[in-house]
NUVO-395902 format. One record per residue (C-alpha): residue in three letters; x, y, z. Coordinates in Angstrom, 2 decimals. Layout:
<rs>
R    r        x        y        z
R  ALA        X        Y        Z
...
</rs>
This chain:
<rs>
R    r        x        y        z
R  MET   107.77   146.90   108.86
R  ARG   109.78   146.28   112.60
R  THR   108.38   143.34   113.29
R  ALA   106.91   139.87   112.01
R  THR   104.57   137.73   113.45
R  LYS   102.80   134.94   111.76
R  ILE    99.28   133.52   111.14
R  LEU    98.77   130.10   111.99
R  GLN    95.95   127.81   112.21
R  THR    94.02   128.55   115.60
R  THR    90.71   128.21   117.07
R  GLY    88.66   131.62   117.37
R  MET    87.52   130.77   121.04
R  ILE    91.18   130.71   122.54
R  ALA    91.81   134.23   121.14
R  SER    87.98   135.09   122.51
R  LEU    89.15   133.88   126.17
R  ALA    92.32   135.30   126.51
R  ALA    91.21   138.90   125.02
R  ALA    88.12   138.51   127.39
R  ALA    90.23   137.24   130.55
R  ALA    92.58   140.36   129.55
R  MET    90.55   143.15   128.65
R  ALA    87.87   142.59   131.45
R  LEU    90.01   142.94   134.45
R  ALA    92.05   145.53   132.82
R  MET    88.66   147.48   132.73
R  GLY    87.22   146.30   135.95
R  ALA    88.83   148.74   138.22
R  THR    87.56   151.41   136.18
R  THR    84.71   153.60   136.55
R  CYS    84.24   155.73   133.57
R  LEU    84.56   154.12   130.17
R  ALA    84.03   157.17   128.03
R  GLU    87.19   156.90   126.13
R  SER    87.12   152.85   125.59
R  ALA    83.33   151.62   125.14
R  THR    80.58   153.11   124.35
R  LYS    76.74   151.93   125.28
R  PRO    75.01   149.79   122.60
R  ALA    71.70   152.37   121.28
R  ALA    68.44   150.52   121.55
R  PRO    67.15   148.09   120.48
R  ASN    70.82   146.74   121.68
R  THR    71.31   144.31   118.90
R  PHE    75.05   144.42   117.08
R  VAL    74.58   143.51   113.92
R  SER    77.79   142.41   111.48
R  LYS    76.92   142.40   107.86
R  LYS    80.46   141.57   107.07
R  ASP    80.94   138.86   109.48
R  GLY    77.10   137.69   109.11
R  PHE    75.23   137.68   112.96
R  SER    73.94   139.36   115.34
R  LEU    73.53   139.53   119.18
R  ALA    71.30   141.02   121.68
R  VAL    72.53   142.54   125.02
R  PRO    71.12   144.38   128.16
R  ALA    70.77   148.10   127.30
R  THR    73.26   148.57   130.95
R  TRP    76.31   146.87   129.13
R  ASP    79.36   148.28   127.30
R  LYS    80.28   147.58   123.69
R  LEU    83.27   147.33   122.43
R  GLU    84.61   146.89   118.72
R  ASN    87.48   146.26   116.64
R  GLN    89.06   144.47   119.61
R  PRO    92.04   142.50   118.20
R  GLY    90.73   139.43   117.51
R  ILE    87.25   139.85   118.63
R  ALA    84.39   141.13   116.65
R  VAL    82.28   142.59   119.73
R  PHE    83.39   142.65   123.16
R  PHE    80.23   142.99   125.93
R  LEU    81.26   144.08   129.19
R  GLU    78.43   143.88   132.81
R  PRO    78.62   147.41   134.12
R  GLN    80.44   147.38   137.47
R  GLU    78.17   146.33   140.69
R  ASP    80.35   148.41   143.01
R  THR    83.39   150.10   143.48
R  SER    84.93   146.91   145.03
R  ASP    84.01   145.04   141.76
R  ALA    87.33   144.27   140.20
R  PHE    86.14   141.54   137.41
R  ARG    83.44   142.74   134.36
R  GLU    81.03   139.55   133.48
R  ASN    81.54   139.44   129.82
R  VAL    80.30   138.03   126.57
R  ASN    82.38   138.56   123.02
R  VAL    81.98   136.99   119.96
R  VAL    85.09   135.91   117.20
R  VAL    84.61   135.13   113.90
R  GLU    87.10   133.37   111.98
R  ALA    86.85   131.71   107.63
R  LEU    87.09   127.70   108.08
R  PRO    88.92   125.24   105.89
R  ALA    86.67   124.58   102.64
R  GLY    84.45   121.77   104.13
R  MET    85.32   122.47   107.68
R  ASN    82.02   121.34   109.83
R  LEU    80.79   121.75   112.99
R  ASP    82.16   118.68   114.72
R  ALA    85.56   118.70   113.39
R  TYR    85.96   122.98   114.39
R  ALA    84.78   121.92   118.02
R  ALA    86.84   118.92   118.17
R  ALA    89.78   121.50   117.18
R  THR    88.75   123.67   119.58
R  LEU    88.74   121.72   122.25
R  LYS    91.89   119.69   121.55
R  ALA    93.84   123.27   121.67
R  LEU    92.16   124.61   124.39
R  PRO    94.34   122.95   127.25
R  THR    97.45   124.26   126.13
R  MET    96.48   127.38   125.54
R  LEU    94.64   128.08   129.42
R  LYS    96.25   127.66   132.40
R  GLU    94.53   124.37   134.50
R  PHE    91.87   124.00   131.63
R  LYS    89.13   121.85   133.12
R  LEU    86.39   120.69   130.69
R  VAL    83.15   120.26   132.75
R  SER    80.78   119.67   129.91
R  SER    80.39   119.40   126.37
R  GLN    77.47   118.92   124.07
R  LYS    75.38   119.02   120.80
R  VAL    72.57   121.63   121.36
R  LYS    70.29   123.61   118.87
R  LEU    70.91   127.78   119.52
R  GLY    67.61   129.07   117.84
R  LYS    67.80   127.74   114.21
R  LEU    71.72   126.31   114.41
R  THR    73.04   123.21   115.77
R  ALA    76.03   124.27   117.97
R  GLN    78.27   123.23   120.45
R  ARG    77.78   124.06   124.06
R  ILE    81.10   124.20   125.80
R  LEU    81.60   124.88   129.88
R  MET    85.13   124.76   131.28
R  ARG    86.89   126.51   133.96
R  HIS    90.55   127.84   133.70
R  LYS    92.58   130.63   135.35
R  SER    93.87   133.98   134.71
R  GLY    96.13   135.87   137.25
R  ILE    94.45   135.39   140.29
R  TYR    91.13   134.31   139.34
R  ASP    89.76   131.19   138.82
R  PHE    87.21   131.18   135.66
R  LYS    84.34   129.40   134.30
R  GLY    83.45   130.16   130.62
R  LEU    80.01   129.33   128.58
R  CYS    81.04   129.30   124.86
R  TYR    78.28   128.46   121.87
R  VAL    80.60   127.37   118.37
R  VAL    78.85   127.32   115.98
R  VAL    79.61   127.19   112.13
R  SER    77.64   128.59   109.13
R  GLY    78.31   129.96   105.96
R  GLY    81.96   128.74   105.90
R  ARG    82.65   130.82   109.14
R  GLY    83.01   129.75   112.33
R  TYR    81.27   131.48   115.20
R  SER    82.78   131.25   119.20
R  LEU    79.93   132.97   121.41
R  THR    82.12   133.51   124.99
R  CYS    80.88   133.76   128.58
R  THR    83.39   135.16   131.02
R  ALA    82.69   135.28   134.62
R  PRO    84.30   134.31   138.18
R  VAL    83.69   130.71   139.29
R  ASP    81.56   132.08   142.48
R  LYS    79.68   134.60   140.07
R  TYR    78.97   132.22   137.54
R  PRO    75.86   130.83   139.36
R  SER    74.27   134.22   139.55
R  HIS    75.06   134.79   135.63
R  GLU    74.72   131.33   133.81
R  LYS    70.43   132.39   132.91
R  GLU    71.64   135.96   131.58
R  PHE    74.59   134.41   129.70
R  GLU    72.15   132.04   128.20
R  ASN    69.55   134.14   127.85
R  ILE    72.53   136.33   125.47
R  CYS    73.38   133.17   123.31
R  LYS    69.99   132.76   122.40
R  THR    69.72   135.75   120.72
R  PHE    72.22   135.08   118.61
R  GLN    71.66   134.98   114.48
R  ALA    73.67   134.27   111.92
R  PHE    73.24   135.03   108.11
R  GLU    74.79   135.57   105.00
R  ALA    77.52   138.09   105.14
R  ASN    77.48   140.55   102.41
R  SER    79.67   139.58   100.28
R  ALA    79.29   142.75    97.64
R  GLN    81.04   144.64    99.88
R  ALA    83.19   141.94   101.97
R  GLY    86.14   142.67   100.25
R  LEU    86.73   146.33    99.79
R  PHE    88.01   148.64   102.69
R  THR    88.25   152.22   102.91
R  SER    89.98   154.65   105.57
R  GLU    89.13   157.83   105.27
R  LYS    91.31   158.67   108.23
R  ASP    94.01   157.06   106.45
R  GLY    93.37   157.77   103.05
R  PHE    93.83   154.95   101.19
R  SER    91.34   152.05   100.28
R  ILE    92.08   148.34    98.95
R  THR    90.38   145.67    97.91
R  GLY    90.63   141.53    98.76
R  PRO    89.17   138.64    97.47
R  ASN    85.43   138.08    98.81
R  THR    86.07   134.58    99.99
R  TRP    89.52   135.95   102.18
R  ASP    88.45   137.53   105.80
R  MET    88.81   140.91   106.72
R  ARG    89.97   142.35   110.16
R  GLU    90.54   145.74   111.07
R  SER    93.06   147.11   113.58
R  LEU    94.49   144.13   114.32
R  MET    98.37   144.15   115.69
R  GLY    98.61   147.82   114.42
R  MET    97.98   147.14   111.23
R  THR    94.89   149.27   110.06
R  VAL    93.46   145.67   107.84
R  VAL    94.08   142.79   107.01
R  PHE    93.14   140.18   104.27
R  LEU    93.41   136.55   105.29
R  GLU    92.99   133.77   102.84
R  PRO    90.91   130.61   104.43
R  LEU    92.78   127.85   104.90
R  ALA    92.78   124.98   102.25
R  ASN    92.08   121.95   104.43
R  LYS    92.89   120.67   107.93
R  SER    96.25   119.79   107.26
R  ASP    96.60   123.64   106.03
R  THR    98.26   125.76   109.26
R  PHE    99.16   128.84   107.54
R  HIS    96.94   131.72   106.72
R  GLU    98.53   133.61   103.39
R  ASN    97.47   137.05   104.09
R  VAL    97.67   141.12   102.69
R  ASN    97.92   143.52   105.13
R  VAL    98.70   147.50   105.27
R  VAL   100.19   149.30   107.65
R  VAL   100.25   153.11   107.46
R  GLU   102.54   155.92   109.40
R  MET   102.84   159.34   109.96
R  LEU   106.23   159.97   108.60
R  PRO   108.88   162.90   109.46
R  ALA   108.29   166.45   107.29
R  GLY   109.96   165.68   104.07
R  MET   110.98   162.65   103.92
R  ASP   110.66   160.65   100.54
R  LEU   109.62   156.72    99.25
R  ASP   113.35   156.30    99.26
R  GLY   114.05   157.62   102.81
R  TYR   111.22   155.49   104.31
R  VAL   112.45   152.38   102.16
R  LYS   115.88   152.65   103.68
R  ALA   115.22   153.81   106.95
R  ASN   112.23   150.42   107.19
R  LEU   114.93   148.16   105.56
R  ALA   117.46   148.61   108.32
R  GLY   115.01   148.06   110.78
R  VAL   113.69   145.07   109.44
R  ALA   117.03   142.86   108.72
R  LYS   117.83   143.63   112.04
R  ALA   114.75   142.37   113.24
R  LEU   114.12   139.19   111.24
R  LYS   115.53   136.11   111.70
R  GLY   117.23   135.16   108.50
R  PHE   115.92   138.24   106.59
R  LYS   117.06   138.67   102.86
R  VAL   116.31   140.69   100.03
R  VAL   115.24   138.46    96.64
R  SER   114.69   141.51    94.97
R  SER   113.58   145.16    94.73
R  ALA   112.87   147.79    91.97
R  SER   110.72   151.17    91.42
R  ALA   107.00   150.36    90.47
R  LYS   103.85   151.65    89.81
R  ILE   100.87   151.36    92.00
R  GLY    97.65   153.01    90.12
R  LYS    98.80   156.74    90.49
R  ASN   101.31   156.30    92.94
R  THR   105.44   155.52    92.78
R  ALA   106.28   152.51    94.90
R  GLN   109.30   150.55    96.31
R  ARG   108.38   146.70    94.83
R  MET   110.46   143.84    97.23
R  VAL   110.37   140.66    97.56
R  TYR   112.40   139.26   100.58
R  GLN   112.21   135.77   102.98
R  HIS   112.69   135.26   107.02
R  ASN   111.68   133.08   109.19
R  THR   109.14   133.65   112.08
R  THR   109.86   130.81   114.79
R  GLY   111.22   128.22   112.70
R  THR   108.52   128.66   109.65
R  ASN   109.82   129.90   106.55
R  LEU   107.88   133.09   105.05
R  LYS   108.52   134.46   101.20
R  VAL   106.95   138.22   101.31
R  LEU   105.98   140.29    98.85
R  LEU   106.24   143.80    99.55
R  TYR   104.80   147.29    98.14
R  VAL   105.72   150.65   100.16
R  VAL   104.28   154.15    98.87
R  VAL   104.23   157.39   100.22
R  SER   101.73   159.94   100.09
R  GLY   100.60   162.92   101.87
R  GLY   102.86   163.03   104.45
R  ARG   102.16   159.15   105.22
R  GLY   103.84   155.79   104.58
R  TYR   101.80   152.59   103.45
R  SER   103.56   149.46   103.63
R  ILE   101.25   146.65   101.68
R  THR   102.41   143.15   102.59
R  CYS   101.69   140.16   101.22
R  THR   102.89   136.77   103.18
R  SER   103.12   133.01   102.10
R  SER   105.70   130.22   102.97
R  PRO   107.73   129.74   100.10
R  GLN   105.94   126.77    98.81
R  GLN   102.86   128.29    98.48
R  TYR   104.40   131.76    97.29
R  PRO   104.70   130.99    93.44
R  SER   100.66   130.19    93.23
R  HIS    99.94   133.22    95.13
R  GLU   102.25   135.88    93.35
R  ARG    99.22   136.69    90.72
R  ILE    96.14   137.04    93.65
R  PHE    99.25   138.87    95.58
R  GLU   100.12   141.61    92.73
R  ASP    96.33   141.65    91.80
R  ILE    95.57   142.64    95.27
R  CYS    98.19   145.51    95.86
R  LYS    96.55   146.59    92.46
R  THR    93.52   147.94    94.18
R  PHE    95.40   149.87    96.18
R  GLU    94.89   153.73    96.10
R  THR    95.21   156.68    97.84
R  ALA    93.41   159.90    98.50
R  ALA    93.61   163.32    99.91
R  SER    93.54   162.76   104.05
R  PRO    92.62   165.27   106.68
R  VAL    95.36   164.62   108.89
R  LYS    98.46   166.85   107.97
R  ALA   102.17   165.39   107.32
R  GLY   104.06   165.49   110.18
R  ALA   101.22   165.41   112.51
R  LYS   101.55   162.83   115.66
R  GLU    99.22   160.34   115.54
R  SER    98.33   157.75   118.54
R  THR    97.45   153.86   117.50
R  LYS    95.47   151.70   119.95
R  ASP    98.73   150.27   121.30
R  GLY   100.32   153.26   121.89
R  THR   102.99   152.40   119.18
R  LYS   103.57   154.02   115.59
R  MET   105.30   150.78   114.31
R  SER   103.46   147.70   113.62
R  PRO   103.80   144.18   112.35
R  SER   103.89   143.91   108.20
R  SER   104.19   140.17   107.84
R  LEU   102.40   138.02   109.83
</rs>
């Protein structure tokens, strides 16, 4: 509940390229990845029932899942200790506005790329076949730090989702990797996502469950949030994903709901521009007593209205944050309430007051997007 960011309309490929370059650069100098990556087991095919796709990679490549904004990330092993960059392939998936087709999605991606990537240069862009799917094949160059990269990207639209398969290598090494990249991309398959389970999220570690709408996109371990549900954009002019997210943190021994709410309100008031509490009252979510708050704030010029439920259970503080524009809030409040009502806590194996690290090394996480 300390900071806030917003989710505006973006293309998955931008997040994919930026994250892939940063991750591969950071990991290139390491020789042991036991703590951060695991080698995929045979037959080396990654399947996501939630996102409705599969992809196969060489047996020797390392695999990372649940990286911020990336469904799966594969890294080629280092050639030797002097190899500073690990060629990589990653897949980004995002829910699309109703009716958005491949042409529109590819056009939006190509329009945004030059604004996001340093010295971006489009080498080629053409519509091709990727197995049974029609795709946009994009070849590009850009820079990151001291590196000059060449990237191959296949953009696919299927089942209301946009898929970006991005393959990256330094310019001088790209020619020797292009065939391998193409062979990996050719294994990509899209299928109907598991809609029956798509909206249910359960965390045994954090001791809670919550269910979002089946039509909303669900992301895990993103920017300090345990889970976030993103509503698809309504149309091409829609620029904000209404969303619900859950942040969990360990509390000092003896901290109750009142103490947690007061501590967080003090921090939020300092962190959020134009912060104003609209209402605050005690409430019930299932078996849990909660504090229900509605507040407003401004993030980089965008006014936002937030419904927040705060729960303390089992030595943990839970923040269930539902964010919308003020204009859309009246039509979304009932949806937000219905989602929050599905929240349940369970016994957690971690004792109250115990220290628990997060992937980004911090305890506090964003609350409203």
